[in-house]
N, C-alpha and C positions, 0 to 999 in steps of 0.2 A: 266424318270423324276419323276413320282409319286412314283416308288420305293425308289428313293433317299430322296424324301420327307417324306415317311413313316419311313425311317430308321433315319432321323434327328429327326423326331418328338418322335420316340420311345426312342431314346437316350436322349432327352431332358426330357421326363417324367421319365427315370430311374434315371437321375441326380437329378430330383426334389424330387423323392421318397427318395433317399439316403440323400439329403440335409434336407428335412422337419423335421426329428426328431432333427438333429443337430441344426436347426434354432429354433426349440421349446425350447432347452436347453439353447440356447443363450439368448432367450428373458426372460426365468425365471431368469437367471444370472443377466441380466439388470435390472429386477424389484427388485431383492434382494439387488443390489447395491443401487437402488433408495431409497428403505426402509431404508437401514442403513445410507444413507445420510440425510434422513428425520429426523432420531432420534438425529441427531447431535445439540448440544445446540445452541441457538440464543443468542449471548452476550448482545445485546440491551435489551432483556427480563430480563436480570440480573441487569438493573440498576434501583435504587429504585425510585418508583413513575414515572416510564416511561411507556407508553401506551405498552400493551402486543401485540406483532406481531405474525403473523402466521408462523408455520413451512413450510419449502420448501424442495424440493427434490435435490437442488444443494448443493455441499459441501460448496461453498462460495456464499454469496450474499449480496447485500447492496443497499440501497436507499440514495441519497443525496440530499440536496436542493442546487442548482446550485449558488443561490445568497448568501449564508451564508456558503457554504461548511459544513454545520451541517450534520453528520450522523444520520439519522432517523432510519434506520433498518440495523442491523449488524450481520452477521453469518460469522465467520472466515474470515473476510474481508482482512486480512494481509497474508492469506496463498498463497503460490506461485502455479500456475496452468499454463498449457499450454493454450494459448489464442485461438488458431485456427485463423478463419478469422476476429475475431474483432479486430485483429492487424491492419487491412485495415483503421480503424478509425485515428489511429496515421499517417499512409501514407497519406490519405486524408487531414488531418489537416496541416501536413508540406507542402504539395502541394499548399494549399490555402493560406498559410502564405508566401511562398517563390516564387510563381508563379502567372501569370495572366492567368485566365481561358479562357479568350476570344482570346489573341494573342499568347500564348506559344503553341508550337507543342510538340508532344511525338512520337519519333522514335522507333519502335519496333525492338530490336536488336536480334541477334542469341541467346545470352545468355538469354534474355527474354522468350525463348519458349524451350531451350535445357533441363532445369530442369524439365519440366512437365512430369508426369506419368499418366497412365491410372486412371481415377476417379477424378483427379484434376480438380477443376472448371476454365473454361477458354471460351473464345468466338472465338476462332479460328483465332487469329491475326497471321500474317506471318512476318518473318524478313523483314526489308525494308518498312514496311507499316507506314504511318505516319497519325496521327489524332490529333485533337485539345485536349489541356489539360483538357478542360471541358467534351468532349467525353469519354475521358480516365477515369475521375473521376466517371461518370456514370457507366463505366465498372467495376470500383473498387468497388463502394458502392452498386450498384443495382445487378450486374451480379456476383460480388465477383470474377472477373476473375483475376487469378494468373499472367498470363503473362503480363497482364496490369499493374499490381501492380509493378510488377519487372521493367518495362519499365518506369513507372512514377518516381520510385526511381533513376533510372540512369540518367534520363534526368534533373530532379530538382537538384540531386546530383552535376551535372555539374556547378551549379550555386553558389553552397555553397563554403566557405572557408575551407581549410584543406588539407591534404594530401591523396594520393590515388586515386581510380577511383571515378566516379561520385556516383556509387552505395555504395561504401565503406563510403564516405562522408554522404550519406543520412542515412545510418544505424546509423553512429555516431551521427548524428544530432536527430535522433529518440530518442536514449538514453539520449542525452543532453536535449532535450525538456522535456522528462519524468521527469527528475531531477528538471528542473525548475518549473514544475507543481506540485511538491511535491511528486512524486512517490519514493518509497523506497524499493521495492521488484520486480523491472522490469528490464529485459534485453532483448533487441531485437536483433536478429540476421539476420532476413530477413524481407521484407516488406509486406509479403502476409500471413503469419502465419501457412504455413505448418510445420509438426513436425520437430523440432530439439530439442536436450536435453537442450541446453543453452538459448533457446528462451521461456521466461516465463514471467508472470506478477501477479498481484493480483487484486481482485474485487475493493479494494479501489483505487488502482492506475489507473485502467481502467476508474473508475468513475470520477476522477479528469481530466483525459485526455479528456473524452467524454464531460465534462461540458463546455470545450472550443469550441465545435461545435456550441454552442449558439450564439458565437461570430461571427459566419460566416454564414449568412443568405443564401448565395449561397450554401454550403453544406447541410443545411436543406431543400433547395428547391430540390436538388438532391435526397435526402432521402424520401421526400414525393411523388416522382413520381411513378405512378403506372407501367408505360411502356416507354421504351425509344429505339430509333432506332439511330444506328450510319450509316449514309449513306455510299455510295461507297467511297473507298479511292484511292490512287495512285496505288495500286496493286490489288484491290478487286472490281469488279463491282457490287456484290450483298450487299444489306443492311443487317445489323445484328440488331435484335430485341431481347430485354430481358425484364423480368418483376421483379417487386418488390418480394422480399424474406421474408421480415419482415411481418409476418402474421397479426401483430396488426395494420398495416397501410393500410391494404386491407378491404374496406367496406364490400365486399361480404363473407369475411371469418369469421367463428365462433369465432375466436380469436381477432376480431377487437376491439380496445380499442379507445374510442372517444377522449381521451386526447393525445394520442400518436402522437408525431410530427417528430419522427426520430429514427434511430437504427441501428443496424447491427448484423447480424446472423453469426454463426461459428460453425464449426463441424470437428473433425477427431476422429479417433478411440482412440487416447491417450487423447485428450482434453475432449471428450464428446461433449454435446451441451453447447455452450456459446452464450450468448445474451446480447446486450446493447440496452436499451430502454430509449428515451428521451420523457418526458411527460410535458405538460403545461395545467393547467385548468384555466388559467387567473389570479390566485393568487399566485401559486406556480410553479416554474420550477424544475422538478425532473430529476435525472438520475438513472436508475435502472440497476445493472449488476448482472447477475447470471452466475457461472461458474462450470464446471464439473458436468453437470446434465446427468443423464441416464433416458431412456425412454421418454415418450410423456408429460412431465410435465411442460416444461419450460415456456410456454406461460400462463398457469394458475397460476403458481408461480409468475411471474412478475404481472400479473392482482391483484393478491391478496396483494402483498406487496406494489404495487403503490397505490390500494385502501385504505390500512392501512395507508399509509403516507399522503394521501389527507384528509382522514377522522379524524385523531388524532392530526394533527400539523397545525400550522398557522405561516405564516412569517409575522412578524410585526416589525415596525420601533422601534428603542430603543428610550424610553422617555429621553429627554435631561438631566433631574435631574439624572436618573440612570447612563447615560453615563458619565455625569460629575464627579459623585462620583467614579465611576471605574477609570477615569483617574487620579484623585486626590489621591485614595488609592494606586496606582501603580507609581505615580510621573512621568507620561508621558503626553504628548500632542498628539493631532491627526496630523498625517503627511498630510493628505487630508481632506478637509472639505466636506466630501461626506455624504449621509445619511447612518446610520448604521442599518442592520437588524439582527434579531434573528430568529431562527426557534424554537418555543416551543410547548409543548403539550398545547392543547387548554385551558385547565383549570388552567395553571400556570401564576401567575402575574409575572411581570417583577422584582418586588422587591426582588424575590427569586434568582436572577442572582448573580453570583460571578465573580470574575475577576482574570486573570493571565497574565502575560506578557512572551513572547517568541520570537522566531526569525524564519523566513522563507527566505532562500536564501539571508541571509544578511540584510533583512529587519526586523526592530523591529515590533512586533505585539502585540496588546492587544486583548486577547481572553476572550469572555463572556462565562461563562459556567453555566449549570445546572446539579446538581447531578454529578460534576466533568466531564461532557461532554461538550465539545465545541459546542456552539450553534450560535455562530457568531463571528466575528473578525473584527478589524480595524487596518490599518497601523498606526504606532505610532512613536514618537520622545521621547527619554529619555535624562535626564540630565546626565552629567559625573558621578555623585556619584552612580546613579542606573542603568545605561546603561549596558546592557549584563546580569543583574541578572534577574532571574525568581522570581518574587515576588507577593505574594497573597495579596489582600486587606484586609482590617479589617474585612469585612463581611466573609472573607474566611479563618479566623484564624484557625476555627476549623478543616478545611480541612488539614492544616499542621500536627496537631496532628494525624489525621486520616491516613495520607500518610506515616507518621513515623512508626505508629503501623502496617500498612499494610505491609511496607518494613520489619519491624522485623519478623512479622508472616510468610512471604514468605521465609524469609532467616534465619528461627530460628536455623537449624542445623549449619550453617555457624557461627552464632552469639555465640551458645553453644560452638563451637569449639574454637572461639576467646576467649571466657571468660575463658575456661579451660586453653588455653595457657597463657594467662594473668596471671592466678592464679598460674600456675606453675612457671612462672617467679618471681613472687612476693615471693613465697616460697623459690626458689633458692637464691634470693637476701637476704631474711632475714637470712637463714643458713649461707650464706657467711659472712654476716655482724657479726653474733655472733661468728663464728670461729675467725674472725679477732680480735674482742675484747678479746676473751679468750686468743689467742696468745699474744695479748698486755699485757694482764694482768700477764701471765706467765713471759713473758719477764721483766716486772716490778718487780715482786716478786723476780726472781732470782737475778736481780740487787741489789735489797734492801739487800738480804741475803748476797751477795758477799761483798757489801759495809760494811755491819754489821761485817763481819768476818775480814775484812781489819782493821776496826776500832779497833776491839778487839786485833789484833796483834799488832797494834801500842801502844795500852795501855800496853800489856805485855811487849813489849820492853822498854817502858818508865819506868815501874815498875822496870825491871830487871836493868836498867842503874841507877837508883836511889838507889837501894840496893848496887850495886857496889861502889857507891861513898861514901854511908855511911860506909861501911866496910873499906875504905881506911883512913877515919878520925880517927877511933879507932885504 
């Protein structure tokens, strides 16, 4: 027995000795990738008079104000990335919107466990086990259990309208709901986030989706739980206990953040580290999303950009005179008599706001903007003459000129090509007209000469007849 143990230990040491250099190289590669991502530009820092935000190691990062949807920090926010397990935010959101956490049951099917591979997150559920939807969502959001996420999709999907299996209907509902929330670069193909080529999203889309969690206190309660136990089931006598994975929610962790009220972690080799963090300091509610981060930087990045947002912006109710002027400038009225808020840099007065109309999912919207960046919005109604038009108010007329100039600058080669083509067409038309006129002139000249010759012949004939007559008389 001792000999066998010695052989095993020596074998493990040999393997470790072989792998250590390779691991070191991989770590260096990861840090190099992180440094390259760190150097990528932060687009919100390019906005004139906008507070300068910190650089981060993620390829994409965003912070939005939940109550205004204003983007306070933006780094490649519309780039497509693999989401990994932050996908489960959408899974939990759909489950909460279409199910009852207390009364609904989730049955674990064979399909829910068959796709699992070594290394995948799971809590050891077996086919045929049944748990409450509430227990299932603890498994989804805290333990990031892939088999439970699949089972939730199957069971909730059975309640949804449409064709196909319950799971297929749920995946379709994920994409439909993402569209409703304003996502433009998202396509879900599973409910748990394991790597698939056509399963992707963007930082901005995930921020919009995650903001909806604030409407569901039951989900926030689950996210804020440090430890949870699923008791014995119909097939399992032992309890299952798992802990919080988001380090900013754990008071004993060095990454603890006092304003953090929820979130979700994610990781796959292809996606890198992904992280969603919900924060509330009592004055502003923020969602922070960082995607495709390499190395151990994602929590420090998140803290830095959340501190930046809380420290440099303020949510404030729009002054009635400013709002009335914006409505008047755009020929619209408010569809709902709600309070309207904007998120502005702390030293910016509301008088600097501009306005523009638009549309979201068939609903007319009035956007309040600062430096051509939306900082608040309100549902609106417009008259027939102006409905459907995107119109900037009087205080934003300069923006029209700037927009046109920017459009021309960005497409200058296209515009040059169009100008050359127009010039060629004009030259061809001028040449054609001149040729036509010349031909017309030549025709007229020939006709005149022919008529003159004909007139002279007639005169000669008349003279000849007159001579013959005179000769006969004599």
